[in-house]
VOMARMI-388091 format. One line per field, with one value per residue (C-alpha): residue in three letters; chain; x, y, z. Coordinates in nm, 4 decimals, decimal comma. Example, Ala and Ser with C-alpha at 12.3 -4.5 7.8 and 13.67 -1.06 7.14 Angstrom:
2
type	[ALA SER]
mol	[A A]
east	[1,2300 1,3670]
north	[-0,4500 -0,1060]
up	[0,7800 0,7140]
END
This chain:
226
type	[MET SER ARG GLY GLU HIS HIS ARG ILE HIS ALA GLN ASP ARG SER GLN ARG SER ARG LEU ARG ILE ALA GLN GLU ALA ALA ARG LEU MET SER GLU HIS GLY ILE ARG ASP PHE HIS HIS ALA LYS LEU LYS ALA ALA GLU ARG LEU GLY ILE ILE ASP ASP GLN ALA LEU PRO ARG ASN ASN GLU ILE GLU GLU ALA LEU ARG GLU HIS GLN ARG ILE PHE LYS GLY ASP SER GLN PRO GLN ALA LEU ARG ALA ARG ARG GLU ALA ALA VAL GLU GLY MET PHE PHE LEU ARG GLY PHE ASP PRO ARG LEU VAL GLY ALA VAL LEU GLU GLY THR ALA ASP GLU HIS SER ALA VAL CYS LEU HIS VAL PHE SER GLU ASP PRO GLU ALA VAL PRO LEU PHE LEU THR GLU HIS GLY ILE PRO PHE GLY THR GLN VAL ARG ARG LEU ARG MET THR ARG ASP ASP GLN ALA GLU PHE THR ALA LEU THR PHE ASN ALA ASP GLY ILE ALA PHE ASP LEU THR VAL LEU PRO HIS ASP ALA LEU ARG GLN ALA PRO LEU ASP ARG VAL ASP GLU LYS PRO MET ARG ARG ALA ASN ARG SER ALA VAL GLN ALA MET LEU THR GLU GLU ASP ILE ALA GLN TRP ASP ASP GLY ALA GLN ALA GLY THR ALA SER GLY ARG]
mol	[A A A A A A A A A A A A A A A A A A A A A A A A A A A A A A A A A A A A A A A A A A A A A A A A A A A A A A A A A A A A A A A A A A A A A A A A A A A A A A A A A A A A A A A A A A A A A A A A A A A A A A A A A A A A A A A A A A A A A A A A A A A A A A A A A A A A A A A A A A A A A A A A A A A A A A A A A A A A A A A A A A A A A A A A A A A A A A A A A A A A A A A A A A A A A A A A A A A A A A A A A A A A A A A A A A A A A A A A A A A A A A A A A A]
east	[-1,5133 -1,4969 -1,6188 -1,2606 -1,1405 -1,4343 -1,3488 -0,9806 -1,0563 -1,3061 -1,0457 -0,7829 -1,0272 -1,1180 -0,7498 -0,6776 -0,9607 -0,8301 -0,4787 -0,6165 -0,8207 -0,5214 -0,2936 -0,5423 -0,5908 -0,2141 -0,1685 -0,4301 -0,2577 0,0790 -0,0600 -0,2818 -0,0937 0,2654 0,3422 0,6547 0,7223 0,5515 0,5358 0,3825 0,1337 0,0058 -0,0240 -0,2178 -0,4364 -0,5135 -0,6017 -0,8342 -1,0069 -1,0325 -0,8359 -0,6192 -0,5106 -0,1334 -0,1723 -0,3775 -0,0949 0,0163 0,3755 0,5463 0,5385 0,1595 0,1315 0,3576 0,1375 -0,1737 -0,0006 0,0689 -0,2963 -0,4193 -0,2000 -0,3174 -0,6842 -0,6785 -0,3634 -0,3333 -0,2360 -0,0606 0,1557 0,3445 0,4122 0,5437 0,7572 0,9006 0,9872 1,1709 1,3631 1,4746 1,5731 1,7621 1,9717 2,0621 2,1314 2,3501 2,5563 2,5973 2,7059 2,9117 3,2196 3,0423 2,9354 2,5603 2,3044 1,9281 1,7190 1,3630 1,0294 1,1685 1,3627 1,0876 0,8192 0,5896 0,7021 0,4401 0,4240 0,5144 0,8263 1,1864 1,4649 1,6595 2,0272 2,3088 2,6350 2,9724 3,2615 3,5053 3,4812 3,1240 3,1839 3,2807 2,9236 2,7916 3,0963 3,0330 2,6704 2,7774 3,0408 2,7674 2,5322 2,2761 2,1017 2,0316 1,8990 2,0847 1,9580 2,0798 1,9469 1,9577 1,9872 2,0031 2,3210 2,2418 1,9516 2,1362 2,3341 2,2247 2,4328 2,3759 2,4631 2,4333 2,1337 2,1105 1,7914 1,7420 1,5152 1,6053 1,3536 1,0653 1,1723 1,3017 1,6320 1,7371 2,1018 2,2380 2,6156 2,7758 3,1360 3,2797 3,2569 2,8763 2,8988 2,9594 2,6975 2,3742 2,1661 1,8566 1,5343 1,2529 1,0016 1,1451 1,4553 1,6772 1,9700 1,8309 1,8024 2,0198 2,0885 2,3638 2,3040 2,3404 2,0803 1,8301 1,8862 1,8263 1,4949 1,3875 1,4895 1,2895 0,9850 1,0245 1,0442 0,7386 0,5376 0,6453 0,5426 0,2042 0,1500 0,2488 0,0151 -0,2680 -0,2055 -0,1986 -0,5230 -0,6975 -0,5814 -0,7324]
north	[-2,9808 -2,7352 -2,3788 -2,2528 -2,4756 -2,3656 -1,9978 -2,0628 -2,2429 -1,9738 -1,7020 -1,8850 -1,9236 -1,5556 -1,4591 -1,6848 -1,5270 -1,1824 -1,2794 -1,3936 -1,0752 -0,8558 -1,0557 -1,0230 -0,6494 -0,5945 -0,7835 -0,5610 -0,2460 -0,3699 -0,4657 -0,1641 0,1147 0,0108 -0,0360 -0,2489 -0,2619 -0,5639 -0,4158 -0,0912 -0,2796 -0,5011 -0,2132 -0,0090 -0,3091 -0,3711 -0,0044 -0,0056 -0,3194 -0,1883 -0,4815 -0,3802 -0,7252 -0,7587 -1,1366 -1,1118 -0,9556 -1,2035 -1,2970 -1,1568 -1,4933 -1,5057 -1,1656 -1,2766 -1,5827 -1,3604 -1,1255 -1,4093 -1,5142 -1,1565 -1,1170 -1,4501 -1,3516 -0,9808 -0,9317 -1,2585 -1,0822 -0,7602 -0,8899 -1,1545 -0,8911 -0,6421 -0,9141 -1,0150 -0,6540 -0,6120 -0,9346 -0,8308 -0,4896 -0,6652 -0,8593 -0,5371 -0,3511 -0,6287 -0,6266 -0,2496 -0,2903 -0,6051 -0,4489 -0,4597 -0,8285 -0,7465 -0,9876 -0,9663 -0,9802 -0,9158 -0,9248 -0,9408 -1,2542 -1,4068 -1,3511 -1,1086 -0,7932 -0,5779 -0,2361 -0,0674 -0,2749 -0,1672 -0,3918 -0,4455 -0,5293 -0,5878 -0,4466 -0,4941 -0,2561 -0,1825 0,1857 0,3100 0,6009 0,3838 0,3013 0,6614 0,7790 0,5152 0,6315 0,9959 0,9243 0,7669 1,0609 0,8754 1,0922 0,9040 0,9439 0,8351 0,6971 0,4893 0,1340 -0,0764 -0,4522 -0,7409 -0,9350 -1,1860 -1,2241 -1,0023 -0,7627 -0,4834 -0,2558 0,0512 0,0652 0,3165 0,2686 0,4320 0,4719 0,5709 0,5055 0,3477 0,3263 0,3779 0,1071 0,1894 0,0479 0,0176 -0,0617 -0,1535 -0,1112 -0,3842 -0,4832 -0,7815 -1,0127 -0,9804 -1,1919 -1,4871 -1,3961 -1,2423 -1,0170 -1,1726 -1,1619 -0,9600 -1,2305 -1,5445 -1,4112 -1,6476 -1,5287 -1,3472 -1,5475 -1,3843 -1,4513 -1,3449 -1,2346 -1,5818 -1,7227 -1,4477 -1,4997 -1,8721 -1,7902 -1,5880 -1,8692 -2,1191 -1,8893 -1,8723 -2,2510 -2,2940 -2,0461 -2,2185 -2,5574 -2,4189 -2,2688 -2,5892 -2,7965 -2,5520 -2,5713 -2,9486 -2,9593 -2,7193 -2,9221 -3,2475]
up	[0,6684 0,9582 0,9237 0,9532 0,6701 0,4572 0,5085 0,4352 0,1082 0,0123 0,0797 -0,1267 -0,4149 -0,4005 -0,3953 -0,6942 -0,8942 -0,8058 -0,9190 -1,2535 -1,3000 -1,2174 -1,4496 -1,7352 -1,6780 -1,6486 -1,9769 -2,1415 -2,0164 -2,1398 -2,4795 -2,5434 -2,3642 -2,4081 -2,0376 -2,0155 -1,6414 -1,4878 -1,1375 -1,2603 -1,4775 -1,1949 -0,9479 -1,2026 -1,2857 -0,9182 -0,8727 -1,1734 -1,0438 -0,6890 -0,5452 -0,2503 -0,1295 -0,1771 -0,1648 -0,4840 -0,6864 -0,9549 -1,0207 -1,3281 -1,5045 -1,4562 -1,6252 -1,9104 -1,9640 -1,9651 -2,2097 -2,4534 -2,4319 -2,4833 -2,7900 -2,9307 -2,8942 -2,9776 -3,1875 -3,3734 -3,6975 -3,5953 -3,3109 -3,5129 -3,7802 -3,5229 -3,3655 -3,7027 -3,7884 -3,4583 -3,4924 -3,8405 -3,7024 -3,4221 -3,6745 -3,8559 -3,5330 -3,3981 -3,7170 -3,6820 -3,3185 -3,3800 -3,2213 -2,8849 -2,8834 -2,8797 -2,7370 -2,7832 -2,4649 -2,3580 -2,5357 -2,8910 -2,8025 -2,5880 -2,8534 -2,6656 -2,8473 -3,0184 -3,1849 -2,8543 -2,7921 -2,8239 -2,9467 -2,6240 -2,6585 -2,4147 -2,5488 -2,3839 -2,3323 -2,0505 -2,1456 -2,0778 -2,3149 -2,6111 -2,7198 -2,6918 -2,8884 -3,1554 -3,1968 -3,2081 -3,4740 -3,6883 -3,6448 -3,4325 -3,1711 -2,8498 -2,5005 -2,1884 -1,8602 -1,5694 -1,5402 -1,2265 -1,2809 -1,0376 -1,0969 -0,8195 -0,5798 -0,3322 -0,5509 -0,7833 -1,0034 -1,2182 -1,5881 -1,8700 -2,1004 -2,4431 -2,6454 -3,0084 -3,3060 -3,6381 -3,9220 -3,6816 -3,4354 -3,0884 -2,9691 -2,6053 -2,5298 -2,1890 -2,1680 -1,9568 -1,8802 -2,0624 -1,7620 -1,7825 -2,0984 -1,8682 -1,6071 -1,7312 -1,5043 -1,3520 -1,5503 -1,3939 -1,4877 -1,3256 -1,1436 -1,3400 -1,5583 -1,8627 -2,1799 -2,4456 -2,8113 -3,0488 -3,4057 -3,5548 -3,3155 -3,3986 -3,7710 -3,7192 -3,5482 -3,8512 -4,0854 -3,8798 -3,9020 -4,2806 -4,3056 -4,0830 -4,2902 -4,6110 -4,4695 -4,3613 -4,7040 -4,8805 -4,6626 -4,7249 -5,0996 -5,0923 -4,8960 -5,1347 -5,4340 -5,3161]
END
C-alpha cells in the first residue's frame, strides 16, 4: 500500500467515525431536548463535538437510525408508552378531522415519537381557511405558521400549518390541496414520498401492538408455569 493510499484510507476512517459521533450526539439532542429538525440537530451536534468537517455530517437516515438505538437503550420503557399515547391521540384526532381526509405522518407513524413529539397530520382542503374555521367553530385555540415542503426534488411549495394541544399532546396540521393526496411531499429523511397512514391503518397498528403484547404475556405465563 502506498503512503497516499494509506492516508486516504485513514482519512475515510476518521470521517466515518466523526459521522457516527455526530449522528449519536444529534440523536441524543433530539431525544433529550426535543429538537425535531434533523439539519439543526446535526449542526448543533457537530458544534458541540468541535467537528468542522462538512464531509463528516451524517445523512438524516443515519441520525434516525441512531435515534432509534438511543431510545432503545435509554428510553426502553417511556418511549413506547409515549408513542402509544400519541398513536391513540392520532386516531381520535383523525376522527375529529375526518371531513379533511387526514393522514398521519412523521415520527408517530414511523415509531420514533417520544414525549416531545407532536402528532403530525396532513389534512386536505381546497380552501386554506376551511380548517382554521373548523377549529375556531369548535373552540380550539391554535397557532399558525407557514411550512415549506419539497413536492419534488426540484420544486418546493409553502402551505399553512396549524398547531394546537389536546389533552396534553401537541398536534401539528399541514393543510394541503386535494391533489396532494395522490402525491405526497418528499420526506426529509430519505427524500422519498412521505409515508402516510389513514385512521384505519393507525388503528390497525394499535391492534397489532395489543395482540403482540398479549402474545408476549401469554408466552411469559406459560414459561413461568412450567
